C-alpha positions as CSV (number, residue, x, y, z in Angstrom):
1,M,-36.3,66.6,41.5
2,L,-33.0,65.5,43.1
3,V,-32.4,63.1,45.8
4,G,-28.9,62.7,47.3
5,C,-28.1,59.0,47.3
6,S,-24.4,58.5,48.0
7,L,-24.3,56.3,51.1
8,S,-20.8,55.0,50.7
9,V,-19.1,52.7,53.2
10,D,-15.5,51.8,52.6
11,I,-15.1,48.1,53.3
12,S,-11.9,47.6,51.4
13,D,-10.5,46.2,54.6
14,A,-13.6,44.1,55.3
15,P,-11.7,40.9,56.1
16,N,-9.9,42.8,58.8
17,R,-13.3,44.1,60.1
18,E,-12.4,47.8,59.5
19,Y,-14.2,50.3,57.3
20,T,-15.1,54.0,56.9
21,E,-18.8,54.7,57.5
22,S,-20.7,57.5,56.0
23,T,-23.9,59.2,57.4
24,V,-27.1,60.4,56.0
25,S,-28.6,63.9,56.2
26,I,-32.3,64.5,55.8
27,K,-33.4,68.0,55.0
28,T,-37.1,68.0,55.9
29,E,-39.5,67.6,58.8
30,Q,-42.4,66.7,56.5
31,G,-44.3,64.3,57.2
32,S,-42.8,41.0,49.6
33,S,-42.4,38.0,46.9
34,A,-42.1,39.6,43.4
35,E,-39.5,37.9,41.2
36,N,-38.3,41.1,39.5
37,P,-39.8,44.1,41.3
38,T,-39.7,47.4,39.4
39,A,-40.5,50.9,40.6
40,S,-43.2,53.0,39.1
41,T,-41.3,56.2,39.8
42,E,-37.6,56.8,39.0
43,L,-35.4,59.6,40.3
44,D,-31.9,60.5,39.2
45,P,-30.3,62.1,42.3
46,K,-26.7,63.2,42.7
47,S,-24.9,64.3,45.9
48,D,-21.4,64.7,47.4
49,T,-20.0,62.3,49.9
50,T,-18.0,62.6,53.0
51,A,-17.1,60.0,55.6
52,T,-16.1,59.5,59.2
53,D,-14.0,56.7,60.6
54,G,-15.5,53.7,62.5
55,V,-14.8,50.1,63.3
56,L,-16.9,47.0,62.9
57,S,-16.5,46.1,66.5
58,G,-19.1,48.8,67.3
59,D,-16.7,51.5,68.6
60,N,-18.0,53.9,65.9
61,E,-19.8,57.0,67.1
62,Q,-21.7,57.7,63.9
63,N,-24.8,55.6,63.2
64,G,-25.3,56.4,59.6
65,A,-29.0,57.0,59.2
66,H,-30.2,60.0,61.1
67,A,-31.0,63.6,60.2
68,D,-28.4,65.2,62.4
69,D,-25.6,63.0,61.1
70,I,-24.2,64.9,58.1
71,G,-22.3,62.9,55.5
72,A,-23.7,61.6,52.3
73,E,-27.0,63.4,51.8
74,F,-30.2,61.7,51.3
75,D,-32.6,64.5,50.6
76,F,-35.9,63.1,51.9
77,S,-37.7,66.3,51.0
78,A,-37.0,65.6,47.3
79,L,-38.8,62.2,47.4
80,P,-42.3,62.2,46.0
81,P,-45.0,61.4,48.6
82,Y,-46.2,57.9,48.7
83,S,-48.7,57.4,45.9
84,G,-49.7,53.8,45.9
85,E,-46.5,52.0,45.1
86,P,-44.5,50.5,47.9
87,Y,-41.1,51.6,46.6
88,I,-39.5,53.9,44.0
89,S,-36.2,53.6,42.1
90,V,-33.6,56.3,42.9
91,C,-30.3,57.2,41.2
92,G,-31.5,55.6,38.0
93,G,-31.5,52.3,39.9
94,D,-27.7,52.4,40.2
95,P,-26.3,51.7,43.7
96,D,-23.5,53.9,45.0
97,F,-20.9,51.3,46.0
98,S,-17.4,52.5,45.2
99,E,-14.8,50.1,43.8
100,D,-13.1,49.9,47.1
101,E,-16.3,48.9,48.9
102,I,-17.1,45.9,46.6
103,T,-15.7,42.6,47.9
104,S,-16.3,38.9,47.3
105,V,-15.4,38.2,50.9
106,S,-18.6,37.5,52.8
107,Y,-19.2,39.8,55.9
108,E,-21.9,41.8,57.6
109,Y,-22.0,45.0,59.7
110,Y,-24.7,46.5,61.8
111,S,-24.4,50.1,63.2
112,E,-24.6,50.8,66.9
113,L,-27.9,52.2,68.0
114,D,-27.9,56.0,68.4
115,A,-28.8,57.9,71.6
116,L,-32.5,57.4,70.9
117,G,-32.1,53.7,70.3
118,R,-32.5,53.9,66.6
119,C,-30.9,51.6,64.0
120,G,-28.4,52.9,61.5
121,V,-26.9,51.7,58.2
122,C,-26.4,48.0,57.8
123,I,-24.2,46.5,55.1
124,A,-23.1,43.0,54.0
125,S,-21.3,41.2,51.3
126,V,-23.9,38.4,51.1
127,G,-22.5,35.0,50.2
128,Q,-23.7,31.4,50.7
129,D,-21.4,31.0,53.7
130,I,-23.2,33.5,55.9
131,M,-26.7,32.6,54.9
132,P,-28.8,30.8,57.6
133,T,-28.7,27.0,58.0
134,E,-31.3,26.9,60.7
135,K,-34.9,28.1,61.0
136,R,-35.5,31.6,62.4
137,G,-36.1,31.9,66.1
138,S,-38.2,34.3,68.1
139,I,-37.7,38.0,67.9
140,G,-40.6,39.1,70.1
141,Q,-38.2,40.2,72.9
142,V,-36.9,43.0,70.7
143,K,-38.8,46.3,70.9
144,P,-37.4,48.7,68.3
145,T,-38.1,52.4,68.5
146,G,-41.6,53.4,67.6
147,W,-43.0,50.0,68.4
148,H,-46.7,49.6,69.2
149,T,-48.8,46.4,69.2
150,V,-51.8,47.5,67.1
151,K,-54.3,45.5,65.1
152,Y,-56.5,46.4,62.1
153,D,-58.8,43.9,60.4
154,F,-57.9,45.3,57.0
155,V,-54.1,44.8,57.5
156,D,-52.6,41.6,56.2
157,G,-52.0,39.4,59.3
158,K,-53.9,42.0,61.3
159,Y,-50.9,43.6,63.0
160,L,-49.9,47.1,61.8
161,Y,-46.3,46.6,62.7
162,N,-43.7,44.0,62.1
163,R,-40.1,43.8,63.5
164,C,-38.5,44.4,60.1
165,H,-35.0,43.0,59.6
166,L,-32.9,45.6,57.7
167,I,-30.8,42.9,56.2
168,G,-33.2,40.0,55.9
169,F,-32.7,36.9,58.0
170,Q,-32.5,34.8,54.8
171,L,-29.5,36.7,53.7
172,T,-27.2,36.7,56.8
173,G,-29.0,34.7,59.4
174,E,-29.1,37.6,61.9
175,N,-32.3,37.1,63.9
176,A,-32.9,38.9,67.2
177,N,-30.2,41.5,66.7
178,N,-31.6,44.8,67.9
179,R,-29.2,46.7,65.6
180,N,-30.9,45.0,62.6
181,L,-34.6,45.4,63.5
182,I,-36.8,48.5,63.0
183,T,-40.5,49.1,63.5
184,G,-42.0,48.7,60.0
185,T,-45.5,48.4,58.7
186,R,-46.7,45.1,57.4
187,Y,-46.9,46.8,54.0
188,L,-43.2,47.9,54.2
189,N,-42.1,44.5,55.2
190,V,-44.0,42.4,52.7
191,E,-44.6,44.7,49.7
192,G,-41.6,46.9,50.0
193,M,-38.6,45.0,51.3
194,L,-39.3,41.3,50.8
195,P,-39.3,41.2,47.0
196,F,-35.7,42.6,47.0
197,E,-34.5,40.3,49.7
198,N,-35.9,37.3,47.8
199,M,-34.3,38.5,44.6
200,V,-30.9,38.6,46.3
201,A,-31.3,35.4,48.2
202,D,-32.3,33.5,45.0
203,Y,-29.4,34.9,43.0
204,V,-26.8,34.0,45.7
205,K,-28.2,30.5,46.1
206,E,-28.3,29.8,42.4
207,T,-24.9,31.3,41.4
208,G,-22.7,31.0,44.5
209,N,-21.8,34.6,43.8
210,H,-21.8,37.5,46.3
211,V,-24.1,40.6,46.5
212,M,-23.2,43.9,48.1
213,Y,-26.2,44.8,50.1
214,R,-26.8,48.0,52.1
215,V,-29.9,49.1,53.9
216,T,-30.3,52.5,55.6
217,P,-33.4,53.4,57.6
218,I,-34.3,57.0,57.1
219,F,-35.4,58.9,60.2
220,V,-36.3,62.6,60.3
221,G,-35.1,64.6,63.3
222,D,-35.8,62.8,66.5
223,E,-38.7,60.7,65.1
224,L,-38.8,57.2,66.4
225,L,-40.5,55.6,63.4
226,A,-38.5,55.5,60.1
227,R,-40.0,57.2,57.1
228,G,-38.7,54.3,55.0
229,V,-35.6,52.4,54.1
230,H,-33.0,53.0,51.3
231,I,-31.8,49.7,49.8
232,E,-28.9,49.3,47.5
233,A,-27.6,46.0,46.0
234,E,-25.0,45.0,43.4
235,S,-23.8,41.5,42.5
236,V,-20.0,41.3,42.7
237,E,-18.5,38.6,40.5
238,D,-20.5,39.6,37.4
239,G,-20.2,43.4,37.9
240,G,-23.9,43.9,38.6
241,D,-25.2,41.9,35.6
242,G,-27.2,39.6,37.9
243,I,-28.3,42.0,40.6
244,M,-28.4,45.8,40.6
245,F,-30.9,48.1,42.2
246,N,-31.3,51.2,44.3
247,V,-34.7,51.8,45.8
248,F,-36.5,53.7,48.6
249,C,-39.3,51.7,50.3
250,Y,-42.0,53.7,52.1
251,N,-42.9,52.9,55.7
252,V,-46.6,53.4,55.3
253,Q,-49.7,51.4,55.7
254,P,-52.6,52.0,53.4
255,G,-55.7,53.0,55.5
256,V,-53.6,54.1,58.5
257,V,-52.3,57.5,59.4
258,L,-48.9,57.2,61.1
259,D,-47.4,59.5,63.7
260,Y,-43.7,59.1,62.9
261,A,-42.6,61.0,66.0
262,T,-44.1,58.2,68.2
263,G,-45.1,55.3,66.0
264,E,-48.7,55.6,66.9
265,G,-51.3,55.0,64.2
266,T,-55.0,55.7,63.6
267,A,-57.3,54.4,61.0
268,D,-57.7,56.8,58.1
269,S,-61.3,58.0,58.1
């Protein structure tokens, strides 16, 4: 079972705020505080990579995370269905940053929203200098695609959905940025993404080093709710000895059936 996982973004000119952004192709219409999270399932995908030009100012036309954007292929159809674990390791756990992409200069980039208002790939070289120094503010004014206010008694915190930061607030201090917030289940946010965000934040705070961090929401066709997020990370100064992972986190909620086209959910009877 192969899953394409090359999601390269050339940030060799990151200090000048220029880069080359890749996109993701999905081939199917099917439908957090652990110290050292490990995935129960591991895949070893390979794929080819192409890229299109863009700029950090937001003039880029590609958004990097949607089925119709053909670049580096993420073969969603090759992923195993959710089977009780919030995430799986892909590519043997090895991220796909090229040598030219890796930099110890802190920066962050968030793709423009696409025509449907969906988020795309986000990437950062996370360093202490861009981590937040103030408490997080309100994000309730942001309504990402697929958003519904739904409560279930069996969901942690009651609410089915959270506004999920693609790059966690604790890493770059981005708060109510609509290019960094997707509709994600409570399960995705806390059990899937948060353990990895915590791992990176703890490492950067303790070492003063940088971590390359890329998060790509995976949408199928014109669906408004992401099927999940692809997260890659690699510590820079120590060549990945401190932090290295490549995972896919499922946007699911145990006990709820999700309609990814609209974001609506119903209790699983």
